[in-house]
C-alpha positions in Angstrom: -20.6 -11.0 48.7 -19.4 -10.4 52.2 -17.1 -8.0 53.1 -15.7 -7.2 56.6 -13.9 -3.9 57.2 -12.9 -2.8 60.9 -11.3 0.5 62.4 -11.9 3.6 64.9 -15.2 5.0 63.4 -13.0 8.1 65.1 -10.6 7.4 62.2 -7.9 7.2 64.8 -5.1 4.8 64.0 -5.4 1.1 65.2 -2.8 -0.8 67.4 0.6 -1.9 65.4 0.0 -5.1 63.7 -4.0 -4.7 63.7 -3.9 -5.4 60.0 -6.9 -7.1 57.7 -5.2 -10.9 57.9 -5.6 -10.7 61.9 -8.7 -8.6 62.6 -10.8 -8.6 59.6 -9.9 -12.0 57.9 -11.3 -14.0 60.9 -14.8 -12.2 61.6 -15.1 -12.9 57.4 -14.2 -16.7 57.8 -16.0 -17.4 60.7 -19.4 -15.4 59.5 -18.8 -17.5 56.2 -18.5 -21.0 57.7 -21.7 -20.3 59.5 -23.9 -18.9 56.6 -22.7 -21.7 54.1 -22.8 -24.6 56.8 -25.6 -26.2 54.8 -24.9 -25.4 51.8 -23.8 -27.6 49.2 -19.8 -27.6 48.1 -19.8 -26.1 44.3 -16.3 -25.9 42.4 -15.7 -22.6 40.4 -14.7 -23.1 36.9 -11.3 -21.0 36.2 -11.8 -18.1 34.4 -10.8 -17.7 30.9 -7.8 -14.5 31.3 -9.4 -11.6 29.4 -6.6 -10.1 27.5 -7.1 -6.1 27.3 -3.8 -4.7 25.3 -3.3 -2.6 28.8 -0.3 -4.0 30.5 -1.3 -2.7 34.1 -4.7 -4.7 33.6 -2.9 -8.1 31.9 -0.8 -8.0 35.1 2.6 -7.4 33.2 4.1 -5.3 36.1 7.3 -4.8 34.3 5.5 -3.7 31.0 3.4 -1.1 32.1 4.0 1.5 29.1 4.3 -0.3 25.7 6.3 2.2 23.3 7.7 1.7 19.8 11.4 2.9 19.6 13.8 3.2 17.4 16.4 0.1 18.4 19.9 1.9 17.6 19.1 5.1 19.2 16.3 4.2 21.7 14.4 7.7 20.7 10.8 7.4 19.9 10.1 5.9 16.6 9.0 7.9 13.6 7.3 7.6 10.3 11.1 7.7 8.8 12.9 4.9 11.1 12.9 1.8 8.8 10.4 -0.6 10.0 12.9 -3.6 11.1 14.4 -1.3 13.1 11.3 -0.7 15.2 11.0 -2.1 18.4 8.6 -1.9 20.9 10.1 -1.0 24.6 8.1 -2.2 27.7 8.9 0.3 30.6 8.0 -1.0 34.2 7.8 2.9 35.4 6.4 2.9 39.4 3.2 4.4 38.9 -0.5 4.5 40.6 -3.0 2.3 38.2 -4.7 5.7 38.0 -1.8 6.8 35.8 -2.6 4.7 33.3 -6.2 4.1 33.4 -9.4 6.5 33.7 -11.2 4.5 36.2 -15.0 5.8 34.3 -13.3 4.3 31.6 -10.6 1.3 32.5 -10.0 -0.2 28.9 -10.2 3.4 27.4 -7.1 5.2 26.2 -4.7 6.0 28.8 -6.0 9.3 30.7 -3.8 12.5 29.1 -3.7 14.3 32.7 -4.2 11.2 35.3 -3.7 14.3 38.5 -7.0 15.6 37.5 -8.0 12.3 39.4 -8.2 13.6 42.8 -6.8 10.4 44.3 -3.8 10.2 41.8 -1.4 12.9 44.4 -2.2 10.7 47.7 -1.5 7.4 45.1 1.4 8.4 43.6 3.1 9.1 46.7 2.2 6.0 48.2 4.0 4.2 45.2 7.0 6.8 45.0 7.4 5.9 48.5 7.2 2.3 48.2 9.6 2.4 45.0 12.5 4.6 47.4 12.2 1.7 49.7 13.0 -0.9 47.0 15.7 1.1 45.2 14.2 1.0 42.4 15.9 2.5 39.5 13.0 4.8 37.7 13.5 4.3 33.9 12.3 7.7 32.2 10.1 7.2 29.3 12.3 8.3 26.3 10.5 12.0 24.7 13.0 12.5 22.0 12.5 11.3 18.5 14.5 9.5 16.2 16.9 12.3 15.0 19.2 9.5 12.7 16.5 8.3 10.0 15.8 11.4 8.5 14.9 12.7 5.0 18.4 14.4 4.9 20.7 11.4 5.7 18.7 9.3 3.4 20.9 8.2 0.4 21.0 9.2 -2.9 21.8 6.4 -5.8 22.1 6.3 -9.6 22.4 3.4 -11.8 24.9 3.8 -14.3 24.8 0.6 -15.8 23.0 -0.9 -16.9 20.9 1.9 -18.8 17.5 2.6 -18.7 15.5 0.3 -21.5 19.1 -1.8 -22.3 18.9 -5.4 -23.2 20.5 -7.6 -21.3 21.9 -11.0 -23.1 23.9 -12.4 -20.4 22.8 -13.7 -16.9 26.3 -12.4 -15.7 25.1 -8.7 -15.7 27.5 -6.1 -15.0 26.5 -3.0 -12.7 27.6 0.3 -11.7 26.1 2.6 -8.6 27.0 5.6 -7.9 25.6 6.5 -4.2 26.0 9.5 -1.9 24.7 9.5 1.9 26.0 12.2 4.6 26.8 8.6 7.1 29.1 6.9 3.9 27.3 4.1 2.2 27.9 0.9 3.5 26.1 -1.7 1.0 23.9 -2.0 -2.4 21.4 -4.4 -2.9 20.0 -5.2 -6.2 16.3 -6.8 -7.0 14.3 -7.4 -9.8 10.8 -6.6 -9.7 11.1 -6.5 -6.0 12.9 -9.9 -5.3 16.6 -8.8 -3.8 18.8 -11.1 -5.3 22.4 -9.8 -5.2 24.5 -7.4 -2.7 27.5 -5.3 -3.4 29.2 -4.4 0.3 31.5 -1.8 0.5 33.1 0.9 -2.2 33.4 0.8 -5.1 29.6 -0.3 -6.0 31.0 -2.1 -9.6 30.7 -5.8 -10.6 29.2 -8.2 -12.1 26.2 -10.2 -10.9 24.6 -13.4 -11.8 20.4 -13.1 -12.6 19.2 -16.0 -11.0 17.0 -18.4 -13.5 14.1 -17.5 -11.6 13.9 -14.6 -13.5 12.4 -15.4 -17.0 13.4 -13.8 -20.4 11.3 -10.1 -20.6 11.1 -6.9 -19.1 11.8 -6.4 -15.8 12.1 -3.3 -12.8 15.9 -3.5 -11.7 16.3 -1.6 -8.5 19.4 -0.5 -6.6 18.9 0.5 -2.5 21.9 2.0 -0.9 22.0 1.7 3.2 24.0 3.6 5.6 25.8 2.4 8.4 22.1 2.9 10.2 19.6 1.7 8.0 19.0 4.7 6.1 18.1 3.8 2.8 17.4 5.3 -0.9 16.6 3.5 -4.4 16.2 4.1 -7.6 14.9 1.6 -10.8 14.9 1.1 -14.3 13.8 -1.2 -16.7 16.0 -4.0 -18.9 15.1 -6.6 -21.2 16.2 -9.6 -20.6 16.8 -12.4 -23.4 19.5 -14.3 -21.7 18.8 -18.2 -21.6 18.8 -19.8 -18.2 22.1 -20.6 -16.5 23.1 -24.1 -15.2 21.0 -25.1 -12.3 23.9 -25.3 -9.4 23.0 -28.5 -8.2 25.1 -29.7 -4.8 24.7 -32.9 -4.3 25.3 -33.3 -0.6 24.7 -37.5 -0.4 26.4 -39.3 -2.3 29.1 -37.3 -4.0 30.5 -37.7 -7.3 32.0 -40.6 -8.3 31.3 -42.0 -4.8 31.0 -45.8 -4.3 28.0 -47.1 -2.6 27.6 -50.3 -1.0 24.4 -52.5 -1.6 23.8 -52.8 2.1 23.1 -48.9 2.4 20.1 -49.8 0.5 17.2 -48.2 0.5 19.6 -44.8 0.3 18.9 -41.7 0.6 20.2 -38.8 -2.3 19.9 -35.5 -1.0 21.1 -32.4 -2.8 20.9 -28.5 -2.4 19.8 -25.8 -5.3 20.2 -22.4 -4.2 17.9 -21.0 -7.0 14.9 -23.3 -6.0 12.1 -20.9 -6.5 13.0 -20.8 -10.4 12.1 -24.6 -10.4 8.3 -25.8 -11.4 9.5 -29.4 -10.9 12.3 -31.9 -10.6 13.1 -35.3 -11.9 15.3 -37.5 -10.4 16.5 -40.7 -11.9 19.4 -43.4 -12.5 20.8 -44.7 -15.3 22.5 -47.9 -15.6 25.6 -47.8 -17.7 25.7 -51.6 -18.5 21.8 -52.1 -19.4 20.8 -48.3 -20.3 17.8 -48.4 -18.3 16.9 -45.6 -16.2 14.6 -45.9 -13.2 12.7 -42.9 -12.1 13.9 -42.2 -8.2 11.1 -40.1 -7.3 9.9 -36.4 -8.5 9.9 -33.1 -6.4 7.2 -30.2 -7.6 7.6 -26.4 -6.4 10.2 -27.5 -3.9 9.3 -25.5 -0.9 13.4 -25.6 0.2 16.6 -25.3 -1.3 17.2 -29.0 0.3 15.9 -31.8 -0.8 15.9 -35.8 -0.7 14.6 -38.6 -2.4 15.0 -42.5 -1.4 16.3 -44.5 -4.1 14.7 -48.2 -2.6 17.6 -50.9 -4.9 20.2 -51.7 -7.4 22.3 -54.4 -8.9 26.1 -53.8 -8.6 27.5 -51.5 -11.4 27.8 -47.8 -12.4 25.2 -45.6 -12.6 24.6 -41.7 -13.8 22.1 -40.2 -11.2 20.6 -37.4 -13.2 18.3 -34.4 -11.7 16.0 -33.0 -14.5 14.5 -29.4 -14.2 11.6 -27.9 -15.6 12.0 -24.0 -14.9 9.3 -21.3 -14.6 10.5 -19.6 -17.7 9.9 -22.9 -19.5 13.8 -24.1 -20.0 14.8 -27.6 -19.2 18.3 -27.9 -17.4 19.7 -31.4 -17.0 22.6 -32.3 -14.1 24.4 -35.3 -13.6 27.1 -37.0 -11.3 28.1 -40.5 -11.7 28.4 -43.3 -8.9 29.3 -47.1 -8.2 27.1 -49.6 -6.5 28.7 -52.5 -5.4 
């Protein structure tokens, strides 16, 4: 290693313009050229960047401090702040590195009393002077805590229909909820066994909701969760005994539509459809049944569909009318069939 320092031994300030690039650097350059003139040239491998987790050490000048805040108030998040409303914000406050780093433990905790370092005051003064010249608007760190997501603001909710341990014989289930809050209640969601399936927005919180096929027969925990305008929530639950059979598949054909005419030159033809409650399905079989000959061709099958939108390829078909059939086997063991009619010409 080689280092060059140039200055007045007396401590007197050097002449204007006598900075390192003009005085020290030429000396260093001349020395290094002389010392290395017979040394082979070697290339250095770029080092892998080290992520320390401290913005000031990782070169993130605009985010020197990361703080978790409530996204609505901008105040410090608390244990009562809903998880979806907590965001981590970076504050690029002009400070010297000694404000964020203990020089004896650079990767350790942020100093609780940075002013205890004898160099802190002078380093901070230099940074403050620079920030003033740059006309940087200093954004102060929040010091107050989230005061809208507090226990006293949490909604209370009671399920009045159905009652605990009621038997539900239809998938069209009437629900009624009493919900109150200091800030008012804007919506109530409904879940079975932790899986949300319906929501009512606005008073009164009473209407008939549909229980999707993915919930089989048997006992389930019905949970109602009430929300106010800033995300405070309160929940209650009861047990219901669902005895209703599975309802319709609810197939929405995207291509083709019922009674559509398909020209022969369009084959291979893509059949596409959408089933909202796809999680209720164990397997699907898609087939084409000829109305003239009665033959059935299996076009394709899908097991445990991962998405609502699905498609299969119908490779070829003779002219005539066909019944396109989707047969589904559901998680509860039920089998459901839905069909449309098409004509191939």
